[in-house]
PDB file with one MODEL, atoms N, CA, C and O in Angstrom:
MODEL        1
ATOM      1  N   MET A   1      96.965  86.854 110.579  1.00  0.00           N
ATOM      2  CA  MET A   1      97.309  85.411 110.717  1.00  0.00           C
ATOM      3  C   MET A   1      99.125  85.765 110.869  1.00  0.00           C
ATOM      4  O   MET A   1      99.806  86.670 110.386  1.00  0.00           O
ATOM      5  N   ALA A   2      99.435  84.744 111.652  1.00  0.00           N
ATOM      6  CA  ALA A   2     100.822  85.080 111.831  1.00  0.00           C
ATOM      7  C   ALA A   2     101.677  84.050 110.868  1.00  0.00           C
ATOM      8  O   ALA A   2     101.158  83.005 110.477  1.00  0.00           O
ATOM      9  N   LYS A   3     103.361  84.509 110.424  1.00  0.00           N
ATOM     10  CA  LYS A   3     103.818  83.740 110.003  1.00  0.00           C
ATOM     11  C   LYS A   3     104.006  81.995 110.214  1.00  0.00           C
ATOM     12  O   LYS A   3     103.624  81.533 111.290  1.00  0.00           O
ATOM     13  N   PRO A   4     104.396  81.370 109.526  1.00  0.00           N
ATOM     14  CA  PRO A   4     104.557  80.167 110.238  1.00  0.00           C
ATOM     15  C   PRO A   4     105.369  79.515 110.952  1.00  0.00           C
ATOM     16  O   PRO A   4     106.155  79.169 110.071  1.00  0.00           O
ATOM     17  N   THR A   5     105.840  79.012 112.053  1.00  0.00           N
ATOM     18  CA  THR A   5     106.499  78.672 113.135  1.00  0.00           C
ATOM     19  C   THR A   5     107.254  77.444 112.234  1.00  0.00           C
ATOM     20  O   THR A   5     106.852  76.830 111.245  1.00  0.00           O
ATOM     21  N   THR A   6     108.562  77.349 113.026  1.00  0.00           N
ATOM     22  CA  THR A   6     109.430  76.366 112.740  1.00  0.00           C
ATOM     23  C   THR A   6     108.473  74.641 112.926  1.00  0.00           C
ATOM     24  O   THR A   6     108.485  73.581 112.301  1.00  0.00           O
ATOM     25  N   ALA A   7     107.813  75.125 114.019  1.00  0.00           N
ATOM     26  CA  ALA A   7     107.166  73.417 114.403  1.00  0.00           C
ATOM     27  C   ALA A   7     105.719  73.287 113.135  1.00  0.00           C
ATOM     28  O   ALA A   7     105.341  72.276 112.543  1.00  0.00           O
ATOM     29  N   GLU A   8     105.330  74.297 113.072  1.00  0.00           N
ATOM     30  CA  GLU A   8     104.044  74.823 112.164  1.00  0.00           C
ATOM     31  C   GLU A   8     104.890  73.560 110.508  1.00  0.00           C
ATOM     32  O   GLU A   8     104.418  72.572 109.945  1.00  0.00           O
ATOM     33  N   ALA A   9     106.057  74.223 110.334  1.00  0.00           N
ATOM     34  CA  ALA A   9     106.466  73.876 109.293  1.00  0.00           C
ATOM     35  C   ALA A   9     106.624  72.333 108.897  1.00  0.00           C
ATOM     36  O   ALA A   9     106.099  71.671 108.001  1.00  0.00           O
ATOM     37  N   LYS A  10     107.609  71.987 109.970  1.00  0.00           N
ATOM     38  CA  LYS A  10     107.541  70.842 110.288  1.00  0.00           C
ATOM     39  C   LYS A  10     106.353  69.882 110.270  1.00  0.00           C
ATOM     40  O   LYS A  10     106.471  68.853 109.605  1.00  0.00           O
ATOM     41  N   ASP A  11     105.357  70.088 110.855  1.00  0.00           N
ATOM     42  CA  ASP A  11     104.027  69.332 111.127  1.00  0.00           C
ATOM     43  C   ASP A  11     103.914  69.137 109.530  1.00  0.00           C
ATOM     44  O   ASP A  11     103.962  68.033 108.988  1.00  0.00           O
ATOM     45  N   TRP A  12     103.729  70.575 108.736  1.00  0.00           N
ATOM     46  CA  TRP A  12     103.075  70.222 107.741  1.00  0.00           C
ATOM     47  C   TRP A  12     104.283  69.510 106.926  1.00  0.00           C
ATOM     48  O   TRP A  12     103.665  68.892 106.059  1.00  0.00           O
ATOM     49  N   LEU A  13     105.201  69.337 106.790  1.00  0.00           N
ATOM     50  CA  LEU A  13     106.348  68.614 105.760  1.00  0.00           C
ATOM     51  C   LEU A  13     106.410  67.232 106.540  1.00  0.00           C
ATOM     52  O   LEU A  13     107.204  66.436 106.038  1.00  0.00           O
ATOM     53  N   ASN A  14     105.773  66.814 107.596  1.00  0.00           N
ATOM     54  CA  ASN A  14     106.088  65.489 108.428  1.00  0.00           C
ATOM     55  C   ASN A  14     107.449  65.228 108.285  1.00  0.00           C
ATOM     56  O   ASN A  14     107.822  64.317 107.545  1.00  0.00           O
ATOM     57  N   VAL A  15     108.390  66.057 109.031  1.00  0.00           N
ATOM     58  CA  VAL A  15     109.692  65.611 109.631  1.00  0.00           C
ATOM     59  C   VAL A  15     109.547  65.153 110.943  1.00  0.00           C
ATOM     60  O   VAL A  15     109.145  66.007 111.733  1.00  0.00           O
ATOM     61  N   PRO A  16     109.763  64.041 111.389  1.00  0.00           N
ATOM     62  CA  PRO A  16     110.217  63.576 112.400  1.00  0.00           C
ATOM     63  C   PRO A  16     111.056  64.011 113.236  1.00  0.00           C
ATOM     64  O   PRO A  16     110.747  64.140 114.420  1.00  0.00           O
ATOM     65  N   HIS A  17     112.427  64.355 112.707  1.00  0.00           N
ATOM     66  CA  HIS A  17     113.607  64.285 113.283  1.00  0.00           C
ATOM     67  C   HIS A  17     113.930  66.060 113.411  1.00  0.00           C
ATOM     68  O   HIS A  17     113.589  66.926 112.606  1.00  0.00           O
ATOM     69  N   THR A  18     114.752  66.240 114.796  1.00  0.00           N
ATOM     70  CA  THR A  18     114.912  68.034 114.654  1.00  0.00           C
ATOM     71  C   THR A  18     116.516  68.317 114.096  1.00  0.00           C
ATOM     72  O   THR A  18     117.135  69.379 114.145  1.00  0.00           O
ATOM     73  N   LEU A  19     116.932  67.102 113.594  1.00  0.00           N
ATOM     74  CA  LEU A  19     118.168  67.625 112.903  1.00  0.00           C
ATOM     75  C   LEU A  19     117.922  68.945 111.830  1.00  0.00           C
ATOM     76  O   LEU A  19     118.692  69.906 111.838  1.00  0.00           O
ATOM     77  N   ASP A  20     116.876  68.868 111.011  1.00  0.00           N
ATOM     78  CA  ASP A  20     117.144  70.362 110.289  1.00  0.00           C
ATOM     79  C   ASP A  20     116.290  71.455 110.619  1.00  0.00           C
ATOM     80  O   ASP A  20     115.827  72.193 109.750  1.00  0.00           O
ATOM     81  N   ASP A  21     116.042  71.605 111.936  1.00  0.00           N
ATOM     82  CA  ASP A  21     114.875  72.515 112.378  1.00  0.00           C
ATOM     83  C   ASP A  21     115.674  74.406 112.159  1.00  0.00           C
ATOM     84  O   ASP A  21     115.022  75.448 112.089  1.00  0.00           O
ATOM     85  N   ALA A  22     117.412  74.241 112.094  1.00  0.00           N
ATOM     86  CA  ALA A  22     117.374  75.551 111.932  1.00  0.00           C
ATOM     87  C   ALA A  22     117.355  76.064 110.241  1.00  0.00           C
ATOM     88  O   ALA A  22     117.123  77.185 109.789  1.00  0.00           O
ATOM     89  N   LYS A  23     117.769  74.488 109.363  1.00  0.00           N
ATOM     90  CA  LYS A  23     117.344  75.233 108.237  1.00  0.00           C
ATOM     91  C   LYS A  23     115.869  75.147 108.021  1.00  0.00           C
ATOM     92  O   LYS A  23     115.381  76.032 107.318  1.00  0.00           O
ATOM     93  N   ILE A  24     115.090  74.247 108.499  1.00  0.00           N
ATOM     94  CA  ILE A  24     113.992  75.053 108.451  1.00  0.00           C
ATOM     95  C   ILE A  24     113.394  76.378 108.677  1.00  0.00           C
ATOM     96  O   ILE A  24     112.488  76.846 107.987  1.00  0.00           O
ATOM     97  N   ALA A  25     113.976  76.986 109.730  1.00  0.00           N
ATOM     98  CA  ALA A  25     113.490  78.155 110.514  1.00  0.00           C
ATOM     99  C   ALA A  25     113.938  79.167 109.802  1.00  0.00           C
ATOM    100  O   ALA A  25     113.605  80.331 110.023  1.00  0.00           O
ATOM    101  N   GLN A  26     114.966  78.700 108.615  1.00  0.00           N
ATOM    102  CA  GLN A  26     115.909  80.003 108.007  1.00  0.00           C
ATOM    103  C   GLN A  26     114.805  79.811 106.645  1.00  0.00           C
ATOM    104  O   GLN A  26     114.520  80.879 106.103  1.00  0.00           O
ATOM    105  N   MET A  27     114.246  78.723 106.125  1.00  0.00           N
ATOM    106  CA  MET A  27     113.650  78.747 105.142  1.00  0.00           C
ATOM    107  C   MET A  27     112.366  79.345 105.263  1.00  0.00           C
ATOM    108  O   MET A  27     112.042  80.177 104.416  1.00  0.00           O
ATOM    109  N   VAL A  28     111.569  79.046 106.204  1.00  0.00           N
ATOM    110  CA  VAL A  28     110.376  79.841 106.809  1.00  0.00           C
ATOM    111  C   VAL A  28     110.420  81.272 106.847  1.00  0.00           C
ATOM    112  O   VAL A  28     109.523  81.927 106.317  1.00  0.00           O
ATOM    113  N   ASP A  29     111.688  81.980 107.610  1.00  0.00           N
ATOM    114  CA  ASP A  29     111.853  83.558 106.921  1.00  0.00           C
ATOM    115  C   ASP A  29     112.457  84.071 105.575  1.00  0.00           C
ATOM    116  O   ASP A  29     112.805  85.225 105.323  1.00  0.00           O
ATOM    117  N   ALA A  30     112.518  82.814 104.645  1.00  0.00           N
ATOM    118  CA  ALA A  30     113.099  83.369 103.637  1.00  0.00           C
ATOM    119  C   ALA A  30     111.783  83.504 102.818  1.00  0.00           C
ATOM    120  O   ALA A  30     111.474  84.498 102.162  1.00  0.00           O
ATOM    121  N   ALA A  31     111.052  82.365 102.946  1.00  0.00           N
ATOM    122  CA  ALA A  31     109.612  82.320 102.265  1.00  0.00           C
ATOM    123  C   ALA A  31     108.715  83.485 102.560  1.00  0.00           C
ATOM    124  O   ALA A  31     107.976  84.037 101.745  1.00  0.00           O
ATOM    125  N   PHE A  32     108.843  83.744 103.621  1.00  0.00           N
ATOM    126  CA  PHE A  32     108.037  85.121 104.476  1.00  0.00           C
ATOM    127  C   PHE A  32     108.361  86.317 103.628  1.00  0.00           C
ATOM    128  O   PHE A  32     107.643  86.988 102.886  1.00  0.00           O
ATOM    129  N   ALA A  33     109.950  86.428 104.010  1.00  0.00           N
ATOM    130  CA  ALA A  33     110.089  87.642 103.172  1.00  0.00           C
ATOM    131  C   ALA A  33     110.029  87.507 101.619  1.00  0.00           C
ATOM    132  O   ALA A  33     109.854  88.557 101.001  1.00  0.00           O
ATOM    133  N   GLU A  34     110.115  86.688 101.118  1.00  0.00           N
ATOM    134  CA  GLU A  34     109.448  86.639  99.356  1.00  0.00           C
ATOM    135  C   GLU A  34     108.134  87.005  99.663  1.00  0.00           C
ATOM    136  O   GLU A  34     107.868  88.122  99.219  1.00  0.00           O
ATOM    137  N   TRP A  35     107.213  86.462 100.266  1.00  0.00           N
ATOM    138  CA  TRP A  35     106.107  86.564 100.396  1.00  0.00           C
ATOM    139  C   TRP A  35     105.739  87.956 100.717  1.00  0.00           C
ATOM    140  O   TRP A  35     104.695  88.270 100.147  1.00  0.00           O
ATOM    141  N   GLN A  36     106.211  88.826 101.386  1.00  0.00           N
ATOM    142  CA  GLN A  36     106.387  89.845 101.802  1.00  0.00           C
ATOM    143  C   GLN A  36     106.810  91.050 100.620  1.00  0.00           C
ATOM    144  O   GLN A  36     106.130  91.977 100.180  1.00  0.00           O
ATOM    145  N   ASP A  37     107.953  90.707 100.365  1.00  0.00           N
ATOM    146  CA  ASP A  37     108.404  91.513  98.882  1.00  0.00           C
ATOM    147  C   ASP A  37     107.335  91.335  97.821  1.00  0.00           C
ATOM    148  O   ASP A  37     107.191  92.320  97.097  1.00  0.00           O
ATOM    149  N   SER A  38     106.599  90.353  97.583  1.00  0.00           N
ATOM    150  CA  SER A  38     105.914  90.228  96.354  1.00  0.00           C
ATOM    151  C   SER A  38     104.486  91.181  96.524  1.00  0.00           C
ATOM    152  O   SER A  38     103.902  92.007  95.823  1.00  0.00           O
ATOM    153  N   THR A  39     104.303  90.622  97.747  1.00  0.00           N
ATOM    154  CA  THR A  39     102.794  91.493  98.089  1.00  0.00           C
ATOM    155  C   THR A  39     102.650  92.819  98.361  1.00  0.00           C
ATOM    156  O   THR A  39     101.795  93.598  97.940  1.00  0.00           O
ATOM    157  N   GLY A  40     103.884  93.074  99.361  1.00  0.00           N
ATOM    158  CA  GLY A  40     103.904  94.656  99.943  1.00  0.00           C
ATOM    159  C   GLY A  40     102.891  94.689 101.289  1.00  0.00           C
ATOM    160  O   GLY A  40     102.614  95.735 101.878  1.00  0.00           O
ATOM    161  N   ARG A  41     102.440  93.495 101.632  1.00  0.00           N
ATOM    162  CA  ARG A  41     101.661  93.725 102.308  1.00  0.00           C
ATOM    163  C   ARG A  41     102.141  93.429 104.022  1.00  0.00           C
ATOM    164  O   ARG A  41     103.257  92.915 103.948  1.00  0.00           O
ATOM    165  N   SER A  42     101.736  93.555 105.497  1.00  0.00           N
ATOM    166  CA  SER A  42     102.143  93.305 106.517  1.00  0.00           C
ATOM    167  C   SER A  42     101.199  91.768 106.907  1.00  0.00           C
ATOM    168  O   SER A  42     100.183  91.258 106.434  1.00  0.00           O
ATOM    169  N   GLU A  43     102.085  91.430 107.932  1.00  0.00           N
ATOM    170  CA  GLU A  43     101.702  89.961 108.426  1.00  0.00           C
ATOM    171  C   GLU A  43     100.373  89.883 109.107  1.00  0.00           C
ATOM    172  O   GLU A  43      99.792  88.798 109.131  1.00  0.00           O
ATOM    173  N   ALA A  44      99.891  90.844 109.611  1.00  0.00           N
ATOM    174  CA  ALA A  44      98.606  90.832 109.965  1.00  0.00           C
ATOM    175  C   ALA A  44      97.552  91.101 108.661  1.00  0.00           C
ATOM    176  O   ALA A  44      96.424  91.507 108.940  1.00  0.00           O
ATOM    177  N   GLN A  45      97.857  90.913 107.453  1.00  0.00           N
ATOM    178  CA  GLN A  45      96.782  90.824 106.236  1.00  0.00           C
ATOM    179  C   GLN A  45      97.098  89.696 105.596  1.00  0.00           C
ATOM    180  O   GLN A  45      96.378  89.433 104.633  1.00  0.00           O
ATOM    181  N   MET A  46      97.961  88.952 105.845  1.00  0.00           N
ATOM    182  CA  MET A  46      97.858  87.413 105.201  1.00  0.00           C
ATOM    183  C   MET A  46      96.651  86.630 105.598  1.00  0.00           C
ATOM    184  O   MET A  46      96.352  86.395 106.769  1.00  0.00           O
ATOM    185  N   THR A  47      95.990  86.249 104.571  1.00  0.00           N
ATOM    186  CA  THR A  47      95.273  85.038 104.196  1.00  0.00           C
ATOM    187  C   THR A  47      95.537  83.796 104.743  1.00  0.00           C
ATOM    188  O   THR A  47      96.646  83.766 105.277  1.00  0.00           O
ATOM    189  N   HIS A  48      94.770  82.517 104.815  1.00  0.00           N
ATOM    190  CA  HIS A  48      95.214  81.628 105.249  1.00  0.00           C
ATOM    191  C   HIS A  48      95.793  80.944 103.920  1.00  0.00           C
ATOM    192  O   HIS A  48      96.740  80.157 103.957  1.00  0.00           O
ATOM    193  N   ALA A  49      95.086  81.346 102.657  1.00  0.00           N
ATOM    194  CA  ALA A  49      95.935  80.616 101.563  1.00  0.00           C
ATOM    195  C   ALA A  49      96.952  81.027 101.570  1.00  0.00           C
ATOM    196  O   ALA A  49      97.815  80.187 101.316  1.00  0.00           O
ATOM    197  N   GLU A  50      97.422  82.370 101.826  1.00  0.00           N
ATOM    198  CA  GLU A  50      98.696  82.636 101.769  1.00  0.00           C
ATOM    199  C   GLU A  50      99.526  82.252 102.794  1.00  0.00           C
ATOM    200  O   GLU A  50     100.680  82.190 102.370  1.00  0.00           O
ATOM    201  N   PHE A  51      99.461  82.023 103.727  1.00  0.00           N
ATOM    202  CA  PHE A  51      99.941  81.273 104.756  1.00  0.00           C
ATOM    203  C   PHE A  51     100.287  79.638 104.409  1.00  0.00           C
ATOM    204  O   PHE A  51     101.379  79.142 104.685  1.00  0.00           O
ATOM    205  N   VAL A  52      99.112  78.839 103.723  1.00  0.00           N
ATOM    206  CA  VAL A  52      99.378  77.681 103.132  1.00  0.00           C
ATOM    207  C   VAL A  52     100.801  77.950 102.261  1.00  0.00           C
ATOM    208  O   VAL A  52     101.869  77.341 102.333  1.00  0.00           O
ATOM    209  N   ALA A  53     100.436  79.027 101.460  1.00  0.00           N
ATOM    210  CA  ALA A  53     101.466  79.375 100.177  1.00  0.00           C
ATOM    211  C   ALA A  53     102.899  78.981 100.757  1.00  0.00           C
ATOM    212  O   ALA A  53     103.675  78.106 100.375  1.00  0.00           O
ATOM    213  N   ILE A  54     103.004  79.891 101.784  1.00  0.00           N
ATOM    214  CA  ILE A  54     104.503  80.205 102.151  1.00  0.00           C
ATOM    215  C   ILE A  54     104.663  78.793 102.868  1.00  0.00           C
ATOM    216  O   ILE A  54     105.812  78.353 102.825  1.00  0.00           O
ATOM    217  N   LEU A  55     103.831  78.094 103.443  1.00  0.00           N
ATOM    218  CA  LEU A  55     104.378  76.624 103.831  1.00  0.00           C
ATOM    219  C   LEU A  55     104.900  76.073 102.183  1.00  0.00           C
ATOM    220  O   LEU A  55     106.085  75.884 101.909  1.00  0.00           O
ATOM    221  N   GLU A  56     104.015  75.917 101.420  1.00  0.00           N
ATOM    222  CA  GLU A  56     104.561  75.267 100.058  1.00  0.00           C
ATOM    223  C   GLU A  56     105.590  75.339  99.458  1.00  0.00           C
ATOM    224  O   GLU A  56     106.163  74.416  98.879  1.00  0.00           O
ATOM    225  N   ARG A  57     105.989  76.683  99.562  1.00  0.00           N
ATOM    226  CA  ARG A  57     107.413  77.327  99.505  1.00  0.00           C
ATOM    227  C   ARG A  57     108.579  76.441 100.007  1.00  0.00           C
ATOM    228  O   ARG A  57     109.536  75.924  99.432  1.00  0.00           O
ATOM    229  N   VAL A  58     108.054  76.458 101.572  1.00  0.00           N
ATOM    230  CA  VAL A  58     109.554  76.162 102.240  1.00  0.00           C
ATOM    231  C   VAL A  58     109.726  74.341 101.636  1.00  0.00           C
ATOM    232  O   VAL A  58     110.705  73.667 101.318  1.00  0.00           O
ATOM    233  N   GLY A  59     108.329  74.078 101.696  1.00  0.00           N
ATOM    234  CA  GLY A  59     108.290  72.388 101.170  1.00  0.00           C
ATOM    235  C   GLY A  59     109.195  72.599  99.935  1.00  0.00           C
ATOM    236  O   GLY A  59     110.055  71.723 100.019  1.00  0.00           O
ATOM    237  N   ASN A  60     109.372  73.208  99.028  1.00  0.00           N
ATOM    238  CA  ASN A  60     109.951  73.583  97.900  1.00  0.00           C
ATOM    239  C   ASN A  60     111.194  73.669  97.688  1.00  0.00           C
ATOM    240  O   ASN A  60     111.957  73.082  96.921  1.00  0.00           O
ATOM    241  N   LEU A  61     111.402  74.981  98.946  1.00  0.00           N
ATOM    242  CA  LEU A  61     112.941  74.867  99.323  1.00  0.00           C
ATOM    243  C   LEU A  61     113.499  73.758 100.234  1.00  0.00           C
ATOM    244  O   LEU A  61     114.697  73.619 100.477  1.00  0.00           O
ATOM    245  N   TYR A  62     112.580  73.040 100.679  1.00  0.00           N
ATOM    246  CA  TYR A  62     113.307  72.167 101.552  1.00  0.00           C
ATOM    247  C   TYR A  62     113.769  70.317 101.080  1.00  0.00           C
ATOM    248  O   TYR A  62     112.962  69.391 101.161  1.00  0.00           O
ATOM    249  N   GLY A  63     115.219  70.173 100.611  1.00  0.00           N
ATOM    250  CA  GLY A  63     115.846  68.931 100.140  1.00  0.00           C
ATOM    251  C   GLY A  63     115.593  67.998 101.245  1.00  0.00           C
ATOM    252  O   GLY A  63     116.166  67.879 102.328  1.00  0.00           O
ATOM    253  N   PHE A  64     114.321  67.180 100.577  1.00  0.00           N
ATOM    254  CA  PHE A  64     114.031  66.121 101.610  1.00  0.00           C
ATOM    255  C   PHE A  64     115.373  64.872 101.731  1.00  0.00           C
ATOM    256  O   PHE A  64     115.866  64.418 100.698  1.00  0.00           O
ATOM    257  N   ARG A  65     115.759  64.510 102.853  1.00  0.00           N
ATOM    258  CA  ARG A  65     116.618  63.742 103.555  1.00  0.00           C
ATOM    259  C   ARG A  65     116.370  62.257 103.103  1.00  0.00           C
ATOM    260  O   ARG A  65     117.377  61.598 103.363  1.00  0.00           O
ATOM    261  N   GLY A  66     115.478  61.568 102.572  1.00  0.00           N
ATOM    262  CA  GLY A  66     115.089  60.494 102.273  1.00  0.00           C
ATOM    263  C   GLY A  66     114.966  59.203 103.012  1.00  0.00           C
ATOM    264  O   GLY A  66     114.812  58.038 102.646  1.00  0.00           O
ATOM    265  N   ASP A  67     115.134  60.028 104.645  1.00  0.00           N
ATOM    266  CA  ASP A  67     115.496  59.017 106.000  1.00  0.00           C
ATOM    267  C   ASP A  67     114.289  59.493 106.440  1.00  0.00           C
ATOM    268  O   ASP A  67     114.034  59.215 107.611  1.00  0.00           O
ATOM    269  N   ASP A  68     113.539  60.080 105.886  1.00  0.00           N
ATOM    270  CA  ASP A  68     112.261  60.904 106.875  1.00  0.00           C
ATOM    271  C   ASP A  68     111.089  59.575 107.330  1.00  0.00           C
ATOM    272  O   ASP A  68     110.907  59.092 106.212  1.00  0.00           O
ATOM    273  N   SER A  69     110.531  59.034 107.948  1.00  0.00           N
ATOM    274  CA  SER A  69     109.530  57.751 107.866  1.00  0.00           C
ATOM    275  C   SER A  69     108.442  57.905 107.789  1.00  0.00           C
ATOM    276  O   SER A  69     107.807  56.887 108.067  1.00  0.00           O
ATOM    277  N   VAL A  70     107.443  59.349 107.337  1.00  0.00           N
ATOM    278  CA  VAL A  70     106.692  59.704 106.732  1.00  0.00           C
ATOM    279  C   VAL A  70     106.840  60.783 106.445  1.00  0.00           C
ATOM    280  O   VAL A  70     107.607  61.639 106.885  1.00  0.00           O
ATOM    281  N   GLY A  71     105.587  60.813 105.147  1.00  0.00           N
ATOM    282  CA  GLY A  71     105.638  61.975 104.593  1.00  0.00           C
ATOM    283  C   GLY A  71     106.317  62.377 102.950  1.00  0.00           C
ATOM    284  O   GLY A  71     107.090  61.514 102.532  1.00  0.00           O
ATOM    285  N   PRO A  72     106.160  63.222 102.301  1.00  0.00           N
ATOM    286  CA  PRO A  72     106.498  63.692 100.556  1.00  0.00           C
ATOM    287  C   PRO A  72     107.798  62.284 100.334  1.00  0.00           C
ATOM    288  O   PRO A  72     107.638  61.362  99.534  1.00  0.00           O
ATOM    289  N   SER A  73     109.013  62.438 101.237  1.00  0.00           N
ATOM    290  CA  SER A  73     110.364  62.097 100.998  1.00  0.00           C
ATOM    291  C   SER A  73     109.927  60.766 100.830  1.00  0.00           C
ATOM    292  O   SER A  73     110.050  60.276  99.708  1.00  0.00           O
ATOM    293  N   THR A  74     109.417  60.059 101.781  1.00  0.00           N
ATOM    294  CA  THR A  74     108.635  58.188 101.682  1.00  0.00           C
ATOM    295  C   THR A  74     108.022  58.153 100.397  1.00  0.00           C
ATOM    296  O   THR A  74     108.205  57.154  99.702  1.00  0.00           O
ATOM    297  N   TRP A  75     107.428  58.953 100.038  1.00  0.00           N
ATOM    298  CA  TRP A  75     106.324  58.889  98.918  1.00  0.00           C
ATOM    299  C   TRP A  75     107.055  58.850  97.486  1.00  0.00           C
ATOM    300  O   TRP A  75     106.782  58.180  96.490  1.00  0.00           O
ATOM    301  N   PHE A  76     108.160  59.867  97.730  1.00  0.00           N
ATOM    302  CA  PHE A  76     109.052  60.129  96.676  1.00  0.00           C
ATOM    303  C   PHE A  76     109.791  58.816  96.178  1.00  0.00           C
ATOM    304  O   PHE A  76     109.757  58.383  95.026  1.00  0.00           O
ATOM    305  N   VAL A  77     110.504  58.231  97.316  1.00  0.00           N
ATOM    306  CA  VAL A  77     111.263  57.029  97.099  1.00  0.00           C
ATOM    307  C   VAL A  77     110.460  55.712  96.998  1.00  0.00           C
ATOM    308  O   VAL A  77     111.061  54.708  96.615  1.00  0.00           O
ATOM    309  N   ASP A  78     109.357  55.650  97.262  1.00  0.00           N
ATOM    310  CA  ASP A  78     108.549  54.512  97.370  1.00  0.00           C
ATOM    311  C   ASP A  78     107.985  54.873  95.621  1.00  0.00           C
ATOM    312  O   ASP A  78     108.050  53.768  95.083  1.00  0.00           O
ATOM    313  N   ALA A  79     107.532  55.800  94.658  1.00  0.00           N
ATOM    314  CA  ALA A  79     107.347  56.012  94.103  1.00  0.00           C
ATOM    315  C   ALA A  79     108.539  55.315  92.900  1.00  0.00           C
ATOM    316  O   ALA A  79     108.467  54.470  92.007  1.00  0.00           O
ATOM    317  N   ILE A  80     109.380  56.005  93.337  1.00  0.00           N
ATOM    318  CA  ILE A  80     111.199  55.402  92.464  1.00  0.00           C
ATOM    319  C   ILE A  80     111.062  54.155  92.363  1.00  0.00           C
ATOM    320  O   ILE A  80     110.835  53.531  91.327  1.00  0.00           O
ATOM    321  N   ARG A  81     111.218  53.665  93.618  1.00  0.00           N
ATOM    322  CA  ARG A  81     111.043  52.208  93.720  1.00  0.00           C
ATOM    323  C   ARG A  81     110.249  51.128  93.082  1.00  0.00           C
ATOM    324  O   ARG A  81     110.671  50.073  92.608  1.00  0.00           O
ATOM    325  N   ARG A  82     109.183  51.509  93.140  1.00  0.00           N
ATOM    326  CA  ARG A  82     108.163  50.707  92.101  1.00  0.00           C
ATOM    327  C   ARG A  82     108.129  51.121  90.749  1.00  0.00           C
ATOM    328  O   ARG A  82     107.505  50.436  89.938  1.00  0.00           O
ATOM    329  N   MET A  83     108.856  52.393  90.314  1.00  0.00           N
ATOM    330  CA  MET A  83     109.050  52.478  88.600  1.00  0.00           C
ATOM    331  C   MET A  83     110.230  51.583  88.147  1.00  0.00           C
ATOM    332  O   MET A  83     110.395  51.218  86.983  1.00  0.00           O
ATOM    333  N   HIS A  84     111.059  51.259  89.223  1.00  0.00           N
ATOM    334  CA  HIS A  84     112.054  50.406  88.753  1.00  0.00           C
ATOM    335  C   HIS A  84     112.176  48.991  89.405  1.00  0.00           C
ATOM    336  O   HIS A  84     113.197  48.478  89.860  1.00  0.00           O
ATOM    337  N   ASN A  85     110.892  48.463  89.351  1.00  0.00           N
ATOM    338  CA  ASN A  85     110.478  47.091  90.342  1.00  0.00           C
ATOM    339  C   ASN A  85     110.348  46.251  89.119  1.00  0.00           C
ATOM    340  O   ASN A  85     109.483  46.424  88.261  1.00  0.00           O
ATOM    341  N   PRO A  86     111.359  45.239  89.098  1.00  0.00           N
ATOM    342  CA  PRO A  86     110.937  44.580  87.939  1.00  0.00           C
ATOM    343  C   PRO A  86     109.439  43.735  87.630  1.00  0.00           C
ATOM    344  O   PRO A  86     109.087  43.246  86.557  1.00  0.00           O
ATOM    345  N   ASN A  87     108.654  43.739  89.012  1.00  0.00           N
ATOM    346  CA  ASN A  87     107.570  43.251  88.545  1.00  0.00           C
ATOM    347  C   ASN A  87     106.142  43.966  88.250  1.00  0.00           C
ATOM    348  O   ASN A  87     105.007  43.504  88.129  1.00  0.00           O
ATOM    349  N   ALA A  88     106.793  45.598  88.167  1.00  0.00           N
ATOM    350  CA  ALA A  88     106.035  46.663  87.950  1.00  0.00           C
ATOM    351  C   ALA A  88     105.149  46.530  86.689  1.00  0.00           C
ATOM    352  O   ALA A  88     105.515  46.042  85.620  1.00  0.00           O
ATOM    353  N   VAL A  89     104.140  46.949  86.923  1.00  0.00           N
ATOM    354  CA  VAL A  89     103.002  46.937  85.604  1.00  0.00           C
ATOM    355  C   VAL A  89     103.107  48.006  84.897  1.00  0.00           C
ATOM    356  O   VAL A  89     103.113  49.064  85.526  1.00  0.00           O
ATOM    357  N   GLY A  90     103.226  48.060  83.334  1.00  0.00           N
ATOM    358  CA  GLY A  90     103.162  49.262  82.534  1.00  0.00           C
ATOM    359  C   GLY A  90     104.544  49.605  82.601  1.00  0.00           C
ATOM    360  O   GLY A  90     104.958  50.613  82.028  1.00  0.00           O
TER     361      GLY A  90
ENDMDL
END
């Protein structure tokens, strides 16, 4: 399995714009290097679960801008709005 590409990370993060491509590429490299350092294994030995774990790490490093049209940032903003809605239940 190969290291995730910037395009794969953007797709997984649901980032529709290209403004953060360089930032995402750096985070993919950092997460991949972190995986290699912790496992001592080569890219060819990567499992699919580890591939997804690297994407999750990129997601953890990526600070959502809050203006993405879809994806986790929108879900987070919606959840915050619901919590502070005067009509909220609970």
